[in-house]
VMD Tcl script that draws the C-alpha trace (Angstrom):
set ca {
  {48.71 24.43 8.77}
  {49.56 20.74 8.46}
  {50.11 20.49 12.24}
  {46.66 21.98 13.01}
  {44.95 19.51 10.68}
  {46.83 16.59 12.25}
  {45.82 17.72 15.77}
  {42.13 17.85 14.72}
  {42.34 14.36 13.21}
  {44.04 13.03 16.36}
  {41.34 14.56 18.59}
  {38.55 13.04 16.43}
  {40.18 9.61 16.49}
  {40.57 9.83 20.30}
  {36.87 10.66 20.70}
  {35.86 7.74 18.43}
  {38.04 5.28 20.40}
  {36.57 6.55 23.68}
  {32.98 6.16 22.37}
  {33.76 2.68 21.10}
  {35.20 1.63 24.46}
  {32.21 2.98 26.42}
  {29.76 1.31 24.04}
  {31.38 -2.10 24.46}
  {31.67 -2.06 28.28}
  {28.12 -3.28 29.20}
  {27.42 -6.00 26.66}
  {26.26 -9.56 27.15}
  {28.07 -12.47 25.57}
  {25.94 -14.92 23.59}
  {27.18 -18.39 22.86}
  {25.28 -20.92 20.76}
  {25.39 -23.68 23.43}
  {24.90 -21.70 26.63}
  {22.57 -18.86 25.67}
  {23.12 -15.39 27.09}
  {25.81 -14.90 29.73}
  {25.31 -11.86 32.00}
  {28.07 -9.32 32.44}
  {30.12 -9.43 35.65}
  {28.13 -7.03 37.89}
  {24.68 -8.58 37.43}
  {22.99 -10.39 40.33}
  {21.26 -13.71 39.56}
  {17.49 -13.61 39.21}
  {15.26 -15.08 41.92}
  {13.42 -18.24 40.91}
  {9.89 -17.70 39.63}
  {7.10 -19.51 41.44}
  {4.79 -21.59 39.27}
  {1.21 -20.32 39.14}
  {-1.74 -22.63 38.65}
  {-4.12 -21.54 35.94}
  {-7.73 -22.59 35.57}
  {-9.15 -23.18 32.14}
  {-11.56 -20.49 30.89}
  {-15.20 -21.41 30.70}
  {-16.69 -20.38 27.34}
  {-19.38 -17.70 27.53}
  {-22.99 -18.49 26.73}
  {-23.62 -18.40 22.98}
  {-25.34 -15.25 21.74}
  {-28.95 -15.73 20.74}
  {-29.62 -14.39 17.26}
  {-33.13 -13.28 16.44}
  {-34.65 -14.67 13.23}
  {-34.60 -12.41 10.18}
  {-37.84 -11.19 8.62}
  {-39.25 -13.57 6.07}
  {-38.91 -12.56 2.43}
  {-42.24 -12.67 0.65}
  {-41.06 -11.67 -2.83}
  {-41.34 -14.22 -5.58}
  {-38.64 -14.81 -8.16}
  {-40.89 -13.20 -10.79}
  {-41.16 -10.00 -8.73}
  {-37.39 -9.82 -8.25}
  {-36.75 -10.40 -11.97}
  {-39.30 -7.71 -12.86}
  {-37.62 -5.30 -10.41}
  {-34.20 -6.00 -11.95}
  {-35.48 -5.67 -15.51}
  {-36.91 -2.24 -14.62}
  {-33.35 -1.16 -13.84}
  {-31.62 -2.58 -16.92}
  {-28.12 -1.34 -17.72}
  {-26.53 -1.57 -21.17}
  {-22.80 -0.96 -21.62}
  {-21.16 0.50 -24.73}
  {-17.36 0.43 -24.99}
  {-15.54 3.07 -27.02}
  {-12.15 1.69 -28.10}
  {-10.00 1.79 -31.21}
  {-12.25 4.59 -32.43}
  {-15.28 2.27 -32.66}
  {-18.34 1.54 -30.51}
  {-19.02 -1.97 -29.17}
  {-21.92 -2.69 -29.62}
  {-22.88 -0.02 -32.11}
  {-26.63 -0.62 -32.16}
  {-28.74 -1.55 -29.11}
  {-32.40 -2.24 -28.33}
  {-33.72 -0.84 -25.05}
  {-36.91 -0.08 -23.17}
  {-37.72 3.09 -21.23}
  {-35.97 3.00 -17.85}
  {-32.80 1.50 -19.31}
  {-29.50 3.12 -18.37}
  {-26.90 3.20 -21.12}
  {-23.29 3.53 -19.96}
  {-20.59 4.66 -22.40}
  {-17.10 3.54 -21.31}
  {-14.15 5.41 -22.84}
  {-11.44 2.75 -23.22}
  {-9.21 4.89 -25.42}
  {-5.74 5.59 -24.01}
  {-5.57 9.29 -24.84}
  {-8.76 10.44 -26.54}
  {-11.71 12.24 -24.98}
  {-15.22 11.44 -26.23}
  {-18.27 13.69 -25.97}
  {-21.46 11.66 -26.36}
  {-24.05 13.66 -28.31}
  {-27.22 13.21 -30.35}
  {-29.46 15.35 -32.48}
  {-32.98 16.41 -31.49}
  {-32.59 15.29 -27.86}
  {-33.06 17.69 -24.92}
  {-30.11 16.09 -23.12}
  {-26.78 17.81 -22.55}
  {-23.85 15.94 -24.08}
  {-21.78 13.74 -21.78}
  {-18.00 14.00 -21.71}
  {-15.74 11.02 -20.98}
  {-12.01 11.25 -20.45}
  {-9.84 8.19 -21.12}
  {-10.77 5.51 -18.57}
  {-14.00 7.28 -17.50}
  {-17.62 6.54 -18.27}
  {-20.85 8.51 -18.70}
  {-24.41 7.24 -18.46}
  {-27.92 8.30 -19.26}
  {-31.22 6.68 -18.24}
  {-33.80 6.84 -21.00}
  {-37.37 7.69 -19.97}
  {-40.77 7.49 -21.69}
  {-40.21 11.08 -22.91}
  {-37.09 9.96 -24.82}
  {-38.87 7.24 -26.84}
  {-38.46 7.65 -30.59}
  {-38.18 5.26 -33.50}
  {-34.41 5.47 -33.16}
  {-31.78 7.73 -31.65}
  {-28.48 8.11 -33.42}
  {-25.75 8.96 -30.93}
  {-22.17 9.91 -31.83}
  {-18.92 11.19 -30.37}
  {-18.79 14.87 -31.24}
  {-15.01 14.67 -30.84}
  {-14.96 12.11 -33.66}
  {-18.39 11.85 -35.38}
  {-17.48 8.64 -37.23}
  {-17.85 6.88 -33.87}
  {-21.59 6.40 -33.59}
  {-24.41 3.98 -32.89}
  {-28.16 3.61 -32.88}
  {-30.55 3.14 -29.99}
  {-33.86 1.44 -30.83}
  {-36.83 1.30 -28.45}
  {-38.77 -1.93 -28.07}
}
mol new
graphics top color blue
foreach p $ca { graphics top sphere $p radius 0.5 }
foreach p [lrange $ca 0 end-1] q [lrange $ca 1 end] { graphics top cylinder $p $q radius 0.2 }
display resetview
């Protein structure tokens, strides 16, 4: 048994030496001062003829047509933006920031759940709106319309009703 194992080891070593010798036969020698030296059977390269190059002429610049003039005034833009007002409420540490807000119809209120591992379900009484669920890191929003206008709306997290706030309409 020992003799068979030794023969297999000797054959493997012979194959490795043979592969090593074949792999080293066609290499180039690199010296720091002289660069790469070719191996013995390589013919020298023919000299390369120098080619004259002409500088490129830049292309004609592209003509850009003028953009339409903007006729909106600053007041019109501000009015447009105020029609799309967004109010953010953060839910963190089992509190609402801010708790109470004043809005006008057309305002979008966004509830951001900043809790690490607590889901909130935004709800309110006497509102025909389905509750909005927010997982940790998510947000839910609702845009209030003229039909939603009341003296005040008390919203709360139905998962933890002590987290609540009031929405007043101006």
